[in-house]
Residue, then its C-alpha position, 0 to 999 in steps of 0.5 A: x311679508x318683510x323681515x326687519x333687520x336694521x343695518x349694521x345689526x348682527x343677524x339673529x339666529x333662529x328668529x327675526x328682529x321684526x316682521x312687517x306684513x299685510x293681510x288677515x291677522x290670525x291670533x293663535x292661543x297658547x298651544x301646549x304639548x297635548x294632542x287634539x283630544x287634550x291628551x299628553x303623549x309624552x312628558x319629554x320637553x322636545x316632544x311637547x314642543x313638537x306637538x305644540x308646534x303641530x297644533x299651531x300649524x293645524x289651527x293656522x291651516x283652519x284660517x287658510x294659512x301656512x307656517x310661513x305666514x307666522x309673524x310672531x311666536x312667544x314660548x313659555x317654558x317652565x325650565x330654561x335649562x331643559x329648553x336649552x338642552x333640547x335645542x337640537x331636537x326642537x330645531x329639527x322639529x321646528x324645521x320639519x313643521x315650520x320650515x326655515x321661516x323664523x318670525x319674531x320670537x320671544x322665550x321666557x321662563x315661567x314658574x308654571x303653566x296651567x296644565x301641570x304636565x305641560x313643559x312648554x306653551x307657544x302662542x303665535x300670530x300670523x298674517x295670511x296675505x290678501x289674495 
């Protein structure tokens, strides 16, 4: 995997401008902050983000992948102020579950998510390298 950083551009913080990779593409559906039994354990934004990230890591493991194979994430949040306020806790959870690997990312505020209790939904794409 190669991070794409055009010469002269400021280095992004917490994401990459682009990623190039070869291998098996793994598309991970949007994951929300409920556990594997579809039960919310918290309504806290950071707690739901942590659970969504854990869900992504679990699905990726089913394909033989690891967090460092993630090349793209899209975060859908229902309240950007809540998201920004939770940066420190989200960052800690991210580093714990994904590490210091920062793929290409996009975050957008949406009017609502399909599950009423969901505060965040994260989808990811990974490329598991060929053996």
